[in-house]
N, C-alpha and C positions, 0 to 999 in steps of 0.2 A: 245420364249421370256417370256411367262408367267411362264414357269417352272423355268427359271433362277431367275425371280423376286420372285417367291414363295420360292425358296431355300434361296435367299438372305434375304427375310423377316423372314424365320424360323431361320436362323443363327443370325440375329440381335435380334430377340425376345429371343433366348436362351442366348445370351450374356447379354442382359439387365436383364433377370430374374436371371442369375447367380450373377450379381452385386447386386441385391436386397437382396440376402441372406447373404451379408456381415454384420458383427456385427455393428449395427448403433451407439453403445455407446462406441466404442473403443477410440474415441477422448474425450468423456466426462470424462473418468478416468484421462486422461492427463490434461484436463482443471481443474478438481477438485484439482489435486496435485498442479498445478500452482497457483490456487486461494488460496489454503492454504499457500503456500510459500509466496505469495505476501502479504496476510493478516498478516502473521508472521513478514515479513519485516517491514510493517507499524507499527505493535505493538512494535517491538523491537526498532524502531526509536523513537517512542513516549516515551518508557521507558528510552532510552538514553537521550532524551531531558529533561525528568522529572528530571533525575539526575543532569543535568546541571542547571536546575532551582534551585534545592536545593543548589547547589554550589554558585550560584549567590545570593541567599537569605542569605547565610552565609556571603558573602562579604558585602551585604547591611547592615546587622546587625553590622558587624565590622566597617563599615564607620560611622554608627550612634552612636555606643558606644564609638568609639575612634576618635572623631572629632578633638581632639587636635593634634593627630599624622598627620593627613592629611591637617590640616590648612584650607585655603580658598578653596582648591580643594575638600573638603569633599562633598559639595553640588553637584558639577559636577559629582563626582564619584557615589553618590547616585542616581542622575538622570539617569546616564548611566546604572547603574545596574538595575534600575527599568524598563528602556526601554528594556533592553535585556531580563529580566524576562517576560515582556509582549509579546515580539516577540516569545520567546520560548514557552510560553503558547499557543499562537495562532497556532504554528507549532504542538504542542502536540495534540491540538483539531483537527486540520486538518488531522494528521496522524491516529488518532483513528477513525475519521469519515470515512476515506478511508478504513481502515481495516474492519469496519462494513459494508461498502458498498460492498467490495469485498466478504466478507462472505455471504452477502445477495444475491449475484449473482451466488453463487455456485449451481450447478445442483443437 
């Protein structure tokens, strides 16, 4: 009975020791690539939103400079454009913060 236990113990030890020689950082490379891709996604999204902000700023200046074209709706259009600009700016800040956070968690 002890011989069987000893053989089983030796086999289990050899199996466990064989597993310990596996490359421990194989997953880290994959995670690094994923983190870089995720950070790039957040940065690209922030850049796209920044482009939209510039577009809405042009609309806002158009509403201000050509009030006579838009009549009494000019104030509503200005307020709406300013609100959209503010929301996009918050999203840009959030995306850039997320990109920095993901870059900070890379191994």
